[in-house]
N, C-alpha and C positions, 0 to 999 in steps of 0.2 A: 420444724418438721413440715408445717404447712407451706412454707416458702419452697422447700425442696420438692414437695408433692406438686405444687403448681408449676414449677419449672419443668418437671418431667412430663406432666400432662401437656404443657405448652409445646414441648418438643415433639410429642406424639401428634398433636394437632397439626403442627407445621409439616411433619412428614406425610400426613394424610391429606394435606391441603385443606384442612378444616379449621383454620384459625377463626376467631370471632368475626373477622372482617373479610374472610374468603368465601366465595360462593361454593356450594357443594359440588362435587364432581358430577358431570352429566351421567345420566343413566343410559346405558347402551340400549338402543332400540333397533338393532339390525337383525332381529330374528325374522323368520318367515311369517308373512301374514296370510298366505294361502298356498295351496299346492297345485301341481299340474294335474292332479286327479280331480276331475269335475264332480261337484256335488251330485249325488243321486246316480252316478254312473255305475256301470257293471263292475268296474274296477274298485270303486269305493265300497260297494256292497260286498264284494268278495273279501276285501281286506277287513271290513267290519265283522263279517261272519267268522273269519279265521281268528281274529282276536277274541271274540266272544266265546268261541268254542274252546280256545286255549285257556280261558278263565273258567271253564266248566259250565258256562251257560248253555241252555238248550235252544237252538235256533230252528224256527219253522218258517218256511217260505210259502206265500200264497198270493193270489191276486185279490183286488178289492172285492170282487164278486164271491170269492171263496172264503173271505174273512169270517163271516158269521158261522159257517160250518167248521172252520178251523178252530175257532174259539170254543164252540160247543164240544168238539172232540177233546180239547185240552181240559175243559172244566167239567166234563161229564161226571167224574168221580169226586169232585171237590166237596160236595155237600152244601157248602155255602160260599158265596163270593162277594167280597166288598167291592163296591164301585164308587167312583167320584160322582159329584152331583150332575155333571153334564157329559156323560159318556156319549159319543156320537150315536145318533139314532141308527138302529139296525145291527149294531155289533152283537147284541144279545138275542137277535131274532130267532136263532136256531137252538138256543140253550135248552137242554132237557128240563122237563117240568119238575124233576126231583131236586134241582139245584136252587137253593134259596138266594135271591139277590138282595143284598143289604146296602142301601145307599147311605153314604156318609155325607150328609148335607150340612151346610153352615149352621142352620138352626136346630139340627137334630144329629149331632155328632155321636158316632159310636164310641163306647167306652173302650179303654185299653183291653179289658177282659173280652169284649165283643171282637175286637180286632185279633186278639191272640187266639180266639177260638175259631176264627174263620178258616175255611179250607184254602182260600186263595184271595188275592186282590188283583183286579184287572184295571189297567190304566193305559192312557196314551203316553206320549213323550213330547219333549220340546225339540231336542236335537240329539243326534248321535255322532260320535267322533270315530272315524274308521281307524286311524292310526293307533289310537289308544284303546279301542274297544269299549268306549265309555258312552253310556246313555245319560242324558241330563234331563231332569224334570224341574219345572219351575212353578209348580202349584197352579197351573191353569185349570179351569173347571173340568177338563177331561183327564186331569192327573190328580187333583185333590190335594189335601194337606199332606205334609211330609209323613206324619204318623202312620197313615194307612199303607204306605209302601215300606215301612220299617218294622212294624210289629208282626204282621202275618208271616207265616213261614214260607209262603210261596207267592211270587210276584209274576204275573203274566203281563208283559208290556208290549204294546203294539207300536211299531216304528214303521213309518212309510219311507219309501225310497227318497222322496224329496227332502226328508229331514236329515239325511246322512251327508255329512261333510267330511273332508279328509283330515283336517288339523284342528288343534285346540284354538288357535287364534280365529279361525273361521267360526267355530262354535261360539266363542266369546262375543264375536260381532253380532251373532244372532241373539244371544242372551242380553246384549246391551240395549236392546229395544225396550226391555223392562228391567232396569237395573235394581229395582227395589224388591223384586220377587225373591223368595227363599229358594235356594237351589239344592237339589239332591243329585250327586254325581254317582253313577252306578257302574262298576266295572266287574261284572259277573256276580255270582252269589256271594253273600257276606261270608268272609273267611278270615282266619288269623292263624298264626303258628306260635307255639310256645318255644321255650329255649331248646327243646329237643327237635324242633322243626316238624312237629306233628301238626298237620293241617286240621283245623277244627272249623266246621262250617255252621252258619246260622247264629253267630255270636252277636253281631251288631246289626243284623237285618235278616232278610229272607234267606233260608237255606237253599231254596230252589229259584232259579230265574229262567223263565221261558220268554224268549223274545220272538214275537211274530213279525216277520219282515214282509211288508206288503209292497208289491210292485206290479 
């Protein structure tokens, strides 16, 4: 029985070109590495917005000068907002006094219960992919650890025009600068469907995603 088994497996290896002495077949590398759509261009931003809205994310546009006011308007009724340890200076300058800011710092991390009870979390982003409507976080200080963007029910994420690329390979090239960082890929609010195709939101992450696109 063993001899017959080995004979069959040897024939399969030969058919696949994977005999013990044969080199593995080459991996095709002929996919696109970049797009004709320039990073940060009006076309890239329009495509990103279209994809995000299709995923039921809420997109808000503003200029850098308008950002503090835009964030204040979005977070006015949140009650409390979790922020990473190094949110850019000025982002919260216009935040109403009634909103509690809770910093998730490395030496003083918020508990899961704290995160679950927060009204929102506010972060930056590392890169956004227009073709797939995906935002990628890589745990930089303006984004914080993965838990703070997965536990709260609402995520407000700031993306600048310069962070928007057209394709996944372009995004991977950006992320490759720090390959050891943990990544969170976000494509709209967290959602899933059961066997009846009933959409349920907020299962694996925030139920609401607000993307503030700054240009």
